[in-house]
N, C-alpha and C positions, 0 to 999 in steps of 0.2 A: 504492500499500499502504498510505501513511502515513497514510492518510483514513480507512483501516480501524482504526484504531490503536487506537484509542477504543471502537472497539464488540469488538474482543481481549480489550482490557482489562476493560470491565465483566464480559461472559462465564468468562473468568477468573477475576477476583477471587470470581465470585458463586458462584464451584463448580462449574462446570460437566463434566461428564465427559468423558473423554478420547477416547471415539467420536464428542460430538457439537462438540467442537473439533475432532477430523479433518473430518467431515462439513460441517462448517458454512466453517473456515479452512483447509484444505489446504494453503495453498502459505506457513504459517506453518513449514514441517515444511520447508520449502525452503529452499535457501542466503540465497539475496536475499531472500526474508520474513523469517528468523533473524533476519539481520544486516541487516533494517531495523528491526522489533520491538526486538532485542536496543537498537541503540547510541539508539530514543528512550525508551528504558526505564531506561540508566546513563551514557550520553554517553558510550557508550567505541562504536569501529568494531570488531565483534568480529573478521574474519579479521584486518583490518590490523592490529589490533592483535596482533594474535600473532604475526604473520611477522615484523612491527618487533620483536618480543622474540626471535625466535625465532634472529634475523639476531646481534643483541648478546647472547644469553647464552646460548642451545642449547647451542654447542660448548665450552663453557665450564663448562654445568653437567653434558654429559655425560662429559665429562675428566673434571671432579671424580670420578662417580657409578662410573667403567671401575676410576680407579688411584685413587684414596686412599681409597673406602668399600670397593671389593674389597678392597686390604691390609689392614680392619678385618674386616670382617664375610664371614665364610661364606658368608651366603646372598647376600648381595650376590655376591660372585665365581662362584658357581654358576650364578645368573642371566647374567653375563657369559659365561659359557662356552656356555651355552641356547642366545642370541640370537646370538652368532656361528657357529653351528651353525646355526642357523635363515638367519642373514643372508644367511650366504657369502660370494660375491664382491660381490654388489649395493650400490652407492653411492646416492649424492645425499641432498638434503634431508631426502627425506620419509620414507627407511630411518633416519636418524638421529634425527624425529622420533616411530620406535618406537620403538626401540633407549630414547630418553629417558622415552616414557612408562613403558614395560615395567619396568625399572630405577629409576624411582622409586615402583614399586606394592613393587618388592621390598625399596627402601631404608624404604619406613615397611610394611615387611612387611603388604599388604593385599591382600585376594584380589581378583587378576586375575579369576575368573572372573565378579566382581560387573560389572564394566564392557567384557568381552570374551564372547562369547559364539560360536563355535566350531560353527560349520556347513560342511557337505561346497560347494566350489565351483560346482557347480550349483544348487543350494538357491534355489528360487522362496521369495517371501512367504508366502506360503501352505503351505509347507510346513515353517518352523521350527513346533518345537514351544514355541508360547510362554507355556506352562503353566511349561517348564524358566524361563524369564527374570527377571529380574530383575524388580521393581515401578518402579524406577528406572533413568532415560536410561541404556541399553545401546547395547554396539555389538554389531552382530552381523556378523561376519568371516568371508566365504567362503570357506575354504578353511584348507589346515592351519596355516598359522600369518601373522600382519600381513604379515609378508613375502612370504609365497606368493601372498596377496589381491588381488586390484583391483578389488572391488568388496563395498562393506559397507554395513550398513542401520541402522540408529536404530530401536531403542524403546524406546517409552513406557506405563511403565503395561500393560506383558507385551502390547501391540501396535506392528504394523510399523510406524511412519509415514513411515518414505523408505525405500523398495528400491534408490535406485539412485545412491548416495553413490558417486561414483568412486576419490578419491584422501581417504589417511588423514588428512589437518589436514583436511579438510573435516568428517570426519566427528567429529574431537572440536572443532572448533569449534560444528556442532549438538550432542552432547553437553552441553559444557559453558553451550552458551546455554539451553538447556534449560531448566535449572535455573532458572536466571532468570526465564525465559519465561514459563514454568506453574505461579512460585512452590511449584517444589519440595527439600525438606532433601534435604543431599548425606548418604548414605547412613552410617553409626557404616565402618564395611567401606570404607569410600571415603573418609573424611571427611579424612585430611594430604593426601592426593595432590592431593584436587582443592581444596580452599585454599591448596596448594602453589601450583597451575596459577592458577588465581583470582589470585591477590597477585600475584604473578613475572613472568606472561606476557601476564594478562589486564589489568593495573595496577586492579583493583579492589579497593583496601585500605581499606573503613571500621571509625572507629575504634571503634563498638560494633556487637554485632551479631554473631554467625554463621551459615554456610546448613545447620551440621551440625546433622543431627532431635535436638532434644530428650533427656535422660536426669536420675534423679535427682542423681547429679554435678553439682558448681559445674562452669555455663560459665565456659571464659576466652576474654576479645574475641580471643586472636591462639591459635592451638593451639602449645602448647611444642613440638612437635615437630618443627614449619612454623622456629618461631621460631629454632630449634638448627640446620634445614639450612641456613637462608639466612645464618644465625650461621660456620656454618664454614663455608662458600664463600666466602664476606665474606675468613675469613681466611687459607683455600686462595690465592684471589688475591693479596692484600697478598704472603704468603711468594714468590710466584711474580713478586713485581716487583720484592724486596728482593736 
């Protein structure tokens, strides 16, 4: 797959449409294909980095969101209660990641429906109403909630590019990786959540520039809402050790 990297970049950088990329490079949308391309492009091992960051930071972030943030924000508190009901007695790393992702969206007050699209658990790729999907990378959840689902799909540009993702962590990695591998800007509706993930869990911290789509407003090098969460989390951890 390394030997086809430059051909893939040439096609993507030349503006080839999504259908052409899907047909010519279908393995790019499989976990191993995305991992190889992403690391060649960024120098970052995609899934390995995410898993390492989850082990180091995931529990602390989740505790902060569930406790400190829930005490200060009615919106986050309501999200915590809703997730507790959806999750039930389920435990495990994957379930914690689902909590973390959904609470981050709530913390930043960003649109869950732009990132997750829910369909029936028996839904096939050809049955997905793609016209209702976001044009940016979107995780299709086969089930009533992320916790109930045993299968996920990935759509890009309203096209299902992978319909056999069997775990949530792989779905997140494929989604985030797609933004980089396919030169896609973060949508404004998810800008803070995705930048926080990028910087804190995928260790991509450019000194200049942002992947959030441009607006007429002045663009800052780092999203101030992301900086605030990072600072508040650091302060919380420091207080816990005093």
